[in-house]
ZATI-299423 format. One line per field, with one value per residue: residue number from 1; x, y, z of N, C-alpha, C in turn. Coordinates in Angstrom, 3 decimals. Example, Ala and Ser with C-alpha at 12.3 -4.5 7.8 and 13.67 -1.06 7.14 Angstrom:
i = (1:2)
npx = (13.190:12.850)
npy = (-5.690:-2.250)
npz = (7.800:7.080)
capx = (12.300:13.670)
capy = (-4.500:-1.060)
capz = (7.800:7.140)
cpx = (13.200:12.900)
cpy = (-3.300:0.030)
cpz = (7.800:7.870)
***
This chain:
i = (1:2:3:4:5:6:7:8:9:10:11:12:13:14:15:16:17:18:19:20:21:22:23:24:25:26:27:28:29:30:31:32:33:34:35:36:37:38:39:40:41:42:43:44:45:46:47:48:49:50:51:52:53:54:55:56:57:58:59:60:61:62:63:64:65:66:67:68:69:70:71:72:73:74:75:76:77:78:79:80:81:82:83:84:85:86:87:88:89:90:91:92:93:94:95:96:97:98:99:100:101:102:103:104:105:106:107:108:109:110:111:112:113:114:115:116:117:118:119:120:121:122:123:124:125:126:127:128:129:130:131:132:133:134:135:136:137:138:139:140:141:142:143:144:145:146:147:148:149:150:151:152:153)
npx = (38.130:39.964:39.432:36.872:37.722:39.206:37.208:35.678:37.550:37.630:35.012:35.036:36.774:35.080:33.184:34.609:35.039:32.355:31.742:33.637:32.463:30.055:30.968:32.156:29.861:28.512:30.188:30.218:27.498:27.590:29.414:28.300:26.217:24.022:20.759:19.670:21.996:22.700:20.470:20.550:23.075:22.703:20.851:22.445:24.466:22.951:22.241:24.695:25.159:23.288:24.298:26.651:25.647:24.386:26.633:27.821:25.903:26.161:28.726:28.103:26.435:28.198:29.259:31.017:32.234:31.968:34.703:36.000:38.608:41.454:42.975:45.915:49.435:49.790:47.423:45.923:45.118:41.663:40.451:39.006:39.821:42.138:41.775:39.831:38.861:38.069:35.692:34.089:33.293:31.666:29.059:25.783:25.702:28.377:28.600:26.888:28.352:30.703:29.516:28.609:31.082:32.167:30.348:30.704:33.259:32.898:31.268:33.165:34.985:33.541:33.129:35.716:36.299:34.523:35.550:37.810:37.128:35.892:33.827:30.482:28.269:29.395:30.108:27.648:26.714:28.533:27.949:25.367:25.927:27.451:25.629:23.822:25.388:25.631:22.975:22.743:24.603:23.283:20.999:22.047:23.057:20.587:19.529:21.429:21.257:18.643:18.948:20.829:19.477:17.375:18.721:19.896:17.750)
npy = (-16.753:-18.015:-20.709:-20.880:-20.432:-22.603:-24.546:-23.634:-24.054:-26.959:-27.520:-26.452:-28.367:-30.564:-29.550:-29.442:-32.137:-33.122:-31.703:-32.941:-35.549:-35.009:-34.363:-36.812:-38.645:-37.245:-37.587:-40.429:-40.726:-39.550:-41.150:-43.709:-46.065:-47.373:-47.037:-47.216:-46.873:-44.312:-42.852:-43.323:-42.210:-39.537:-38.943:-39.399:-37.448:-35.065:-35.171:-34.994:-32.321:-31.177:-31.865:-30.328:-27.717:-27.744:-27.723:-25.352:-23.600:-23.980:-22.747:-20.147:-19.639:-19.458:-16.994:-16.674:-17.035:-19.400:-20.646:-21.185:-22.789:-23.207:-26.255:-27.472:-28.312:-30.171:-31.574:-34.594:-36.122:-36.723:-39.864:-41.427:-40.334:-41.556:-43.955:-43.903:-45.643:-47.872:-47.142:-46.424:-48.765:-50.185:-52.158:-52.188:-53.482:-53.245:-50.432:-49.879:-51.125:-49.575:-47.048:-47.568:-47.971:-45.396:-43.850:-44.924:-44.123:-41.310:-41.185:-42.023:-39.942:-37.702:-38.622:-38.743:-36.064:-35.327:-36.488:-34.858:-32.360:-30.385:-28.623:-28.401:-27.578:-27.755:-30.400:-31.545:-30.855:-32.231:-34.894:-35.084:-34.877:-37.249:-39.164:-38.788:-39.630:-42.219:-43.158:-42.951:-44.952:-47.189:-47.076:-47.586:-50.177:-51.575:-51.346:-52.752:-55.345:-55.935:-55.933:-57.931:-60.201:-60.509:-60.791:-63.186:-64.793)
npz = (10.361:8.803:9.132:7.907:5.262:4.726:4.694:2.509:0.554:0.605:-0.083:-2.741:-3.969:-3.931:-5.720:-8.135:-8.473:-8.798:-11.169:-12.905:-12.871:-14.098:-16.628:-17.320:-17.439:-19.443:-21.642:-21.861:-22.689:-25.166:-26.627:-26.777:-28.412:-27.578:-26.699:-24.117:-22.430:-23.115:-22.211:-19.411:-18.794:-19.367:-17.384:-15.059:-15.451:-15.249:-12.549:-11.308:-11.781:-10.135:-7.599:-7.664:-7.811:-5.299:-3.573:-4.417:-3.456:-0.678:-0.372:-0.969:1.155:3.164:2.674:0.516:-2.908:-5.538:-7.396:-10.632:-10.926:-12.867:-13.904:-12.387:-12.686:-10.671:-10.397:-11.286:-14.477:-15.532:-14.658:-16.516:-18.938:-19.567:-20.704:-23.031:-24.949:-23.556:-22.163:-24.293:-25.329:-23.582:-22.252:-20.943:-18.504:-17.657:-17.550:-15.427:-13.389:-13.327:-12.728:-10.091:-8.872:-9.112:-7.673:-5.155:-4.645:-4.609:-2.311:-0.403:-0.624:0.378:2.977:3.949:3.909:5.867:8.158:8.429:9.425:12.016:12.412:13.098:11.346:8.839:8.836:8.786:6.252:4.688:5.398:4.385:1.639:1.311:2.035:-0.191:-2.259:-1.499:-1.725:-4.547:-5.303:-4.272:-5.900:-8.351:-7.841:-7.396:-9.961:-11.377:-10.241:-11.036:-13.896:-14.206:-13.118:-14.998:-17.301:-16.974:-16.524)
capx = (37.957:40.823:38.715:35.933:38.389:39.545:35.942:35.347:38.469:37.162:33.764:35.490:37.346:33.830:32.556:35.433:34.689:31.036:31.883:34.233:31.488:29.116:31.720:32.317:28.584:28.104:31.044:29.613:26.311:27.979:30.076:27.469:25.127:22.987:19.845:19.661:23.142:22.606:19.480:21.013:24.153:22.196:20.339:23.623:25.077:22.065:22.279:25.991:25.063:22.540:25.273:27.530:24.796:24.212:27.900:28.006:24.933:26.842:29.775:27.424:25.918:29.352:29.669:32.040:31.666:32.629:35.556:36.374:40.025:42.037:43.789:47.333:50.310:49.692:46.219:46.063:44.025:40.541:40.795:38.406:40.481:43.291:41.433:38.503:38.430:37.371:34.382:33.243:32.801:30.960:27.687:24.900:26.145:29.744:28.445:26.344:29.440:31.571:28.787:28.634:32.498:32.373:29.573:31.369:34.473:32.384:30.907:34.389:35.534:32.782:33.363:37.013:36.210:33.797:36.532:38.841:36.589:35.160:32.722:29.280:27.502:30.088:29.971:26.309:26.698:29.326:27.193:24.233:26.485:27.820:24.338:23.250:26.175:25.337:21.737:23.018:25.226:22.209:20.156:22.759:23.034:19.294:19.358:22.400:20.668:17.471:19.436:21.474:18.435:16.544:19.613:20.188:16.590)
capy = (-16.615:-18.967:-21.953:-20.799:-20.429:-24.022:-25.240:-23.303:-24.768:-28.322:-27.553:-26.319:-29.652:-31.239:-28.865:-29.917:-33.560:-33.162:-31.240:-34.082:-36.624:-34.574:-34.484:-38.234:-39.190:-36.761:-38.275:-41.762:-40.610:-39.197:-42.321:-44.926:-46.271:-48.107:-46.018:-47.429:-46.342:-42.872:-42.246:-43.319:-41.347:-38.170:-38.783:-39.265:-36.099:-34.053:-35.419:-34.448:-30.846:-30.751:-31.928:-29.199:-26.571:-27.828:-27.381:-23.856:-22.945:-23.967:-21.797:-18.846:-19.393:-19.055:-15.674:-16.736:-17.408:-20.555:-20.277:-22.266:-22.717:-24.052:-27.379:-27.196:-29.441:-31.136:-32.338:-35.750:-36.099:-37.560:-41.388:-41.869:-39.791:-42.225:-45.076:-43.678:-46.801:-48.872:-46.748:-46.401:-50.103:-50.764:-52.574:-51.681:-54.024:-52.637:-49.080:-49.861:-51.409:-48.378:-45.974:-47.945:-47.677:-43.950:-43.394:-45.393:-43.269:-40.033:-41.381:-42.080:-38.593:-36.839:-39.131:-38.374:-34.649:-35.197:-36.850:-33.928:-31.217:-30.465:-27.671:-29.154:-27.287:-28.280:-31.921:-31.956:-30.740:-33.353:-36.053:-35.091:-35.223:-38.582:-39.927:-38.736:-40.537:-43.668:-43.405:-43.165:-46.244:-48.150:-47.029:-48.430:-51.680:-52.163:-51.486:-53.884:-56.606:-56.219:-56.222:-59.311:-61.194:-60.619:-61.285:-64.682:-65.631)
capz = (8.940:8.120:9.158:6.757:3.959:4.435:4.324:1.149:-0.384:0.462:-0.985:-4.066:-4.454:-4.259:-7.027:-9.170:-8.643:-9.421:-12.507:-13.604:-13.015:-15.205:-18.005:-17.610:-17.891:-20.772:-22.560:-22.016:-23.453:-26.593:-27.323:-26.785:-29.409:-26.898:-26.192:-22.600:-21.860:-23.399:-21.354:-17.993:-18.649:-19.238:-16.058:-14.163:-15.651:-14.658:-11.057:-10.881:-11.744:-8.901:-6.511:-7.805:-7.338:-3.734:-3.024:-4.653:-2.454:0.667:-0.410:-0.845:2.557:3.972:2.305:-0.513:-4.291:-6.129:-8.486:-11.545:-11.026:-13.884:-13.434:-12.225:-13.001:-9.620:-10.492:-12.329:-15.487:-15.145:-14.917:-17.767:-20.119:-19.782:-21.605:-23.572:-25.716:-22.602:-21.830:-25.440:-25.723:-22.445:-22.295:-19.890:-17.190:-17.371:-17.188:-14.035:-12.471:-13.316:-12.069:-8.730:-8.365:-9.089:-6.631:-3.917:-4.514:-4.188:-0.939:0.516:-0.632:1.422:4.333:4.266:4.297:7.105:9.207:8.531:10.014:13.395:12.394:12.979:10.209:7.691:8.902:8.303:4.715:4.116:5.668:3.402:0.344:1.409:1.946:-1.428:-3.111:-1.082:-2.361:-5.918:-5.506:-4.097:-7.036:-9.439:-7.391:-7.723:-11.452:-11.759:-9.734:-11.931:-15.148:-14.254:-12.906:-16.154:-18.358:-16.770:-16.246)
cpx = (38.731:40.136:37.656:36.540:38.798:38.330:35.528:36.295:38.027:35.952:34.135:36.086:36.076:33.175:33.345:35.143:33.379:31.007:32.528:33.329:30.468:29.721:31.816:30.980:28.182:28.893:30.515:28.381:26.575:28.615:29.333:26.505:23.962:22.026:19.620:20.727:23.106:21.635:20.070:22.157:23.770:21.563:21.420:24.263:24.191:22.164:23.553:25.876:24.287:23.495:26.191:26.820:24.604:25.527:28.152:27.135:25.625:27.982:29.210:26.850:26.952:29.917:30.784:31.372:32.505:33.518:35.793:37.818:40.483:42.887:45.262:48.162:50.164:48.474:46.365:44.883:42.855:40.862:40.194:39.074:41.754:43.017:40.034:37.970:37.642:35.908:33.476:32.688:32.100:29.537:26.979:25.442:27.450:29.520:27.830:27.471:30.381:30.812:28.749:30.026:32.629:31.512:30.110:32.564:34.036:31.940:32.097:35.017:34.799:32.940:34.712:37.012:35.567:34.732:37.516:38.359:35.910:33.943:31.424:28.404:28.037:30.026:28.680:26.132:27.387:28.570:26.002:24.779:26.885:26.613:23.718:24.060:25.827:23.949:21.859:23.584:24.172:21.296:20.715:22.808:21.758:19.092:20.259:21.768:19.406:17.949:20.018:20.448:17.623:17.398:19.780:18.888:15.554)
cpy = (-17.704:-20.364:-22.022:-20.964:-21.892:-24.802:-24.882:-24.000:-26.311:-28.447:-27.277:-27.597:-30.450:-30.816:-29.406:-31.408:-33.794:-32.671:-32.387:-35.274:-36.312:-34.734:-35.963:-38.848:-38.589:-37.376:-39.693:-41.757:-40.343:-40.304:-43.550:-44.827:-46.910:-46.974:-46.063:-46.649:-44.746:-42.282:-42.217:-42.418:-39.926:-37.939:-38.475:-37.903:-35.017:-34.045:-34.768:-32.890:-30.425:-30.883:-30.635:-27.889:-26.587:-27.357:-25.893:-23.176:-22.897:-22.967:-20.393:-18.581:-19.025:-17.649:-15.550:-17.030:-18.600:-20.064:-21.444:-22.137:-23.649:-25.189:-26.931:-28.374:-30.587:-32.043:-33.397:-35.617:-37.006:-39.014:-41.821:-41.343:-40.668:-43.432:-44.841:-44.855:-47.789:-48.430:-46.689:-47.709:-50.904:-51.138:-52.035:-52.165:-53.387:-51.166:-49.059:-50.153:-50.213:-47.238:-46.340:-47.635:-46.137:-43.310:-43.764:-44.435:-41.888:-40.070:-41.385:-40.636:-37.713:-37.328:-38.751:-36.852:-34.483:-35.531:-35.740:-32.637:-31.408:-29.509:-28.435:-28.848:-27.805:-29.843:-32.383:-31.838:-31.894:-34.726:-36.148:-35.445:-36.726:-39.472:-39.884:-39.627:-41.978:-44.111:-43.681:-44.587:-47.270:-48.249:-47.908:-49.834:-52.273:-52.315:-52.612:-55.194:-56.933:-56.596:-57.615:-60.436:-61.454:-61.117:-62.745:-65.509:-65.481)
cpz = (8.229:8.034:8.103:5.396:3.651:4.087:2.936:0.206:-0.498:-0.270:-2.406:-4.741:-4.800:-5.456:-8.168:-9.488:-9.241:-10.897:-13.361:-13.848:-14.074:-16.436:-18.290:-18.149:-19.251:-21.884:-22.941:-22.964:-24.923:-27.343:-27.401:-27.967:-28.850:-26.220:-24.651:-21.863:-22.017:-22.439:-19.856:-17.805:-18.581:-17.943:-14.990:-14.245:-15.008:-13.150:-10.542:-10.827:-10.589:-7.660:-6.522:-7.366:-5.817:-3.063:-3.192:-3.693:-1.125:0.669:-0.269:0.559:3.508:3.646:1.232:-1.877:-4.758:-7.217:-9.339:-11.827:-12.117:-13.201:-13.344:-12.608:-11.895:-9.719:-11.637:-13.328:-15.014:-15.502:-16.159:-19.011:-20.443:-20.684:-22.135:-24.320:-24.791:-22.362:-23.150:-25.812:-24.613:-22.865:-21.021:-18.544:-16.775:-16.901:-15.748:-13.070:-12.235:-12.518:-10.481:-8.091:-8.176:-7.931:-5.242:-3.650:-4.093:-2.662:-0.084:0.530:0.378:2.807:4.831:4.659:5.663:8.291:9.437:9.201:11.294:13.372:12.147:11.794:8.958:7.619:8.426:6.894:4.122:4.228:4.549:2.065:0.259:1.285:0.537:-2.478:-2.769:-1.696:-3.884:-6.132:-5.328:-5.280:-8.180:-9.158:-7.697:-9.229:-11.907:-11.466:-10.677:-13.334:-15.168:-14.062:-14.205:-17.372:-18.194:-16.537:-17.289)
***
């Protein structure tokens, strides 16, 4: 049972990260005046909620419930809260670069969790989440390449 509790705790960290990503993209959509940025941020925010729901489902499959734990003094503030002026003045290209970096960070997070566990069913869940983040990063890279090629050509 202790092993399952550890898995649930790790999944809960993933849920917190997906929630933070949702808040981040929603904030970007609210502070931007560019319709293209607003639209893509709303799409990203919705996708992060899907990730969160997937993780919550995995917790339920293990026989537990997800908790919305309040932040403690040990947790650092969200990185985007440290410099809101930077994100409010982003253009579409900068937003795509930031989104690629955030998705890469999420991919690494799930791969680090993957390396920390030996339970095959949990490893499969983490690999699926990592693959989803990698697909998102690739999607943003394609959008970025398309944007830059049309901007310069």
